[in-house]
C-alpha positions in Angstrom: 0.0 -0.1 0.0 2.8 2.4 0.7 4.4 2.0 -2.8 0.8 2.4 -4.2 0.6 5.8 -2.4 4.1 6.9 -3.8 2.9 5.8 -7.4 -0.4 7.8 -6.8 1.7 10.8 -5.9 3.6 10.6 -9.4 6.8 9.6 -7.6 7.4 6.2 -9.0 8.5 4.7 -12.4 8.3 0.9 -13.3 10.4 -0.3 -16.2 8.8 -3.5 -17.5 10.8 -6.6 -18.3 14.4 -5.6 -17.9 17.2 -8.1 -18.7 20.0 -8.7 -21.3 20.5 -10.7 -24.4 21.6 -14.4 -23.6 20.4 -14.3 -19.9 22.7 -16.2 -17.5 20.8 -17.9 -14.8 23.7 -18.2 -12.4 23.5 -15.9 -9.3 27.2 -15.3 -9.5 27.6 -14.7 -13.2 24.6 -12.7 -13.8 25.2 -10.5 -10.6 28.7 -9.9 -12.2 27.0 -8.9 -15.5 24.4 -6.5 -13.7 27.1 -4.8 -11.6 29.8 -4.4 -14.5 27.4 -3.6 -17.3 29.2 -6.1 -19.4 27.8 -8.2 -22.2 26.9 -11.7 -21.2 30.1 -13.2 -23.0 32.5 -10.6 -21.7 34.3 -10.6 -18.3 34.9 -7.0 -17.0 36.6 -6.2 -13.8 35.2 -2.8 -13.2 31.6 -1.8 -12.2 29.4 0.5 -14.3 29.5 3.3 -11.6 33.2 2.7 -11.1 33.7 3.4 -14.8 31.8 6.8 -14.4 34.0 7.6 -11.3 37.2 6.7 -13.2 36.3 8.9 -16.0 35.6 11.9 -13.7 38.4 11.3 -11.2 41.3 9.6 -13.1 44.1 8.3 -10.6 41.9 7.4 -7.8 42.8 6.6 -4.9 46.0 8.7 -5.2 45.3 12.3 -3.9 42.0 11.5 -2.3 40.3 12.8 -0.1 41.1 16.3 -1.3 39.8 19.8 -0.8 37.4 19.4 -3.8 36.3 15.9 -2.9 36.5 15.6 0.9 33.7 12.7 1.2 33.6 9.2 0.0 32.4 8.9 -3.6 30.0 6.1 -2.6 28.9 4.3 0.4 27.7 0.6 0.7 25.5 0.3 3.7 26.7 -3.2 4.3 29.6 -5.1 5.6 31.3 -5.2 2.2 31.8 -2.8 -0.7 29.6 -2.9 -3.7 31.1 -4.3 -7.1 29.2 -1.6 -8.9 31.6 1.1 -7.7 34.8 -1.0 -8.5 37.2 1.2 -10.5 40.4 0.3 -12.3 42.7 0.7 -9.2 40.3 0.5 -6.2 36.7 0.4 -5.1 35.2 4.0 -5.0 32.8 2.8 -2.2 33.2 2.4 1.6 31.4 -0.3 3.5 29.5 1.2 6.4 26.9 -0.4 8.9 26.8 2.1 11.8 27.9 5.8 11.2 28.3 6.2 14.9 30.4 3.1 15.6 33.3 3.9 13.4 36.8 3.1 14.8 39.9 4.5 13.3 42.2 1.9 11.7 45.6 1.6 13.2 48.2 3.4 10.9 51.7 2.0 10.8 55.0 3.9 11.1 56.1 5.7 8.0 59.1 3.5 7.4 60.7 3.2 3.8 59.1 0.6 1.7 61.2 -1.7 -0.5 61.1 -1.2 -4.3 59.3 -4.6 -5.1 55.8 -5.9 -5.4 55.6 -6.5 -1.8 56.6 -2.7 -1.1 54.1 -1.4 -3.7 51.2 -3.7 -1.9 52.4 -2.4 1.4 52.1 1.3 0.3 48.8 0.6 -1.2 47.6 -0.7 2.1 49.0 2.2 4.0 47.2 4.7 1.7 43.9 2.9 1.9 44.0 3.0 5.8 45.0 6.7 5.8 42.3 7.4 3.3 39.7 5.4 5.2 40.4 7.2 8.4 40.1 10.5 6.8 36.7 9.7 5.2 35.6 8.2 8.4 36.1 11.5 10.4 33.8 13.3 7.8 31.2 10.6 8.0 31.1 10.7 11.7 30.9 14.4 11.6 27.9 14.3 9.1 26.1 11.6 11.3 26.5 14.0 14.3 25.0 16.9 12.2 22.4 15.0 10.5 18.8 14.3 11.5 15.9 12.1 10.6 12.4 13.7 10.5 10.2 10.8 9.4 8.6 8.7 12.0 7.9 5.9 9.4 11.0 3.9 10.0 10.4 0.5 11.4 13.0 -1.1 13.8 12.1 -4.4 12.4 12.7 -3.4 8.8 16.4 -3.7 7.9 16.1 -2.0 4.5 14.4 0.8 6.4 17.2 1.2 8.8 19.7 1.4 6.0 17.7 4.1 4.3 17.4 6.0 7.7 21.3 5.9 7.7 21.5 7.2 4.3 19.0 10.1 4.9 20.8 11.0 8.3 24.2 11.3 6.3 22.7 13.3 3.5 21.1 15.7 6.0 24.4 16.0 7.8 25.9 17.4 4.7 27.8 14.4 3.3 28.5 14.9 -0.4 28.5 11.2 -1.3 26.9 10.8 -4.6 26.0 7.0 -4.6 24.5 4.9 -1.7 24.1 1.1 -2.2 21.5 -0.9 0.2 20.9 -4.6 -0.4 17.9 -6.7 0.5 18.3 -10.4 0.3 15.7 -13.2 0.2 14.3 -13.0 -3.3 15.6 -16.4 -4.3 12.0 -17.9 -3.8 12.4 -21.5 -4.9 9.9 -22.4 -2.1 6.9 -20.7 -0.4 7.0 -17.7 -2.8 3.2 -17.5 -2.2 0.6 -19.5 -0.4 -1.6 -21.5 -2.9 -4.4 -19.4 -4.0 -3.3 -16.3 -2.0 -0.9 -14.2 -3.8 -0.8 -11.5 -1.1 0.8 -13.9 1.3 4.2 -15.7 1.4 7.7 -14.8 1.1 7.5 -12.6 -2.0 4.7 -10.6 -0.5 6.5 -10.0 2.7 9.6 -8.9 0.8 7.7 -6.4 -1.5 6.0 -5.1 1.8 9.6 -4.7 3.2 10.6 -2.5 0.3 7.2 -0.7 0.3 7.7 0.4 3.9 11.3 1.3 3.6 10.9 3.4 0.4 7.9 5.2 1.7 9.8 6.1 5.1 12.8 7.2 3.0 10.7 9.4 0.7 8.8 10.8 3.6 12.2 11.7 5.3 13.7 13.2 2.2 10.5 15.5 1.7 10.6 16.7 5.4 14.5 17.3 5.2 14.1 19.4 2.0 16.2 16.8 0.0 13.6 15.2 -2.1 14.6 16.8 -5.4 18.2 15.7 -4.9 17.7 11.9 -4.7 16.6 9.2 -7.0 16.3 5.6 -5.9 16.5 2.6 -8.3 16.1 -1.1 -7.7 17.8 -4.0 -9.4 18.3 -7.7 -9.1 20.3 -10.2 -11.2 17.3 -11.8 -12.9 13.6 -12.4 -12.6 11.8 -15.6 -11.9 10.4 -18.3 -14.2 6.6 -17.9 -15.3 5.5 -21.4 -14.0 5.8 -22.3 -10.5 7.7 -25.4 -9.3 6.4 -28.1 -7.0 7.3 -26.1 -3.9 5.1 -23.2 -4.4 8.0 -21.2 -5.7 9.7 -20.2 -8.9 13.3 -20.9 -10.3 15.8 -18.6 -11.8 14.2 -16.8 -14.8 15.0 -14.0 -17.2 13.5 -10.4 -17.3 11.9 -8.4 -14.3 10.7 -5.0 -13.6 13.0 -2.3 -12.1 11.4 0.2 -9.9 12.6 4.1 -9.6 11.4 6.5 -7.0 11.8 10.3 -6.5 10.0 13.6 -7.2 12.0 14.4 -10.3 11.2 11.3 -12.3 8.7 10.8 -15.2 6.1 8.6 -13.5 4.1 5.6 -14.7 5.0 2.6 -16.6 7.7 2.3 -19.3 7.0 -0.7 -21.6 4.1 -3.1 -22.0 2.9 -5.7 -19.5 4.3 -8.9 -20.4 2.2 -11.4 -22.4 2.5 -14.9 -21.0 2.0 -17.9 -22.8 -1.1 -20.0 -21.9 1.1 -23.1 -21.2 4.5 -22.2 -20.3 7.2 -24.8 -19.9 9.2 -25.1 -16.8 12.1 -23.4 -18.4 10.2 -20.3 -19.7 11.1 -16.9 -18.3 9.5 -13.4 -19.0 11.2 -12.1 -22.2 13.3 -9.0 -22.3 11.7 -5.7 -23.3 14.6 -3.5 -22.3 18.4 -3.9 -21.9 19.3 -3.0 -18.3 22.3 -1.0 -19.6 19.7 1.7 -21.3 18.3 2.2 -17.8 21.9 2.7 -16.5 22.5 4.9 -19.4 19.4 7.1 -18.8 20.5 7.5 -15.1 24.0 8.6 -16.1 22.8 10.9 -18.9 19.7 12.5 -17.4 20.5 12.5 -13.6 24.2 12.8 -13.4 24.4 14.7 -16.6 
């Protein structure tokens, strides 16, 4: 119901049937493709947002943070950095769970390093620790200055709590451009829905989690005066198959919708509702209408200019 309210307010776009040619149904490989932006038959070592940052800030991480760029370029609200932000030399994101619980990393003595592969790796490690500590100070300062005004965040909604952290840091003045938050559990091979009750089951609960979290986040952004500065986009590595399996679930499929939220987007639906065959086989997935890279391209061109 919360997502429906956002849609009715003209702050939601749904892109139908997004995938890529020659869909790979492996979690690991398809995640690589979605995070890198690569074709299905090519293996890239950089993320699509990492490429964006590499083009704008060549040489990273050398020389950062700087007076012009004092804050992290991206934050992963997680225990690990996001592969979407992997650049040529380093990942442009920092992993963060609690902005109030950051402890500085121990910096070693500045002893000379040998001119060898070991020495170069040691120097990279030292620079990374020094850089992380500098960024951590700015993150902590932004958290102390920040505020959350919405009362909709549920303590039992892990995604909502991640959005709460993001809104807090934005309101505190952190100039980070990209925030990545993850929600697992969509690999619904079993109990995706109760028989005959599509509004119950694992999938309904997960959509409810997203619905509540996004609603709280949008409410917070509006009250904080940040609504026109933020766009939110969902993605996953693939959709589910059309035909259910024997466990009231579905297996790895092909295309799925992407949802975008914000006050500055063109609301509504992009694409047609998928036409499903009357008697799908157990292998059939929803066919692709849009290549996911065209959605990424629109974000880069129309939002980041």
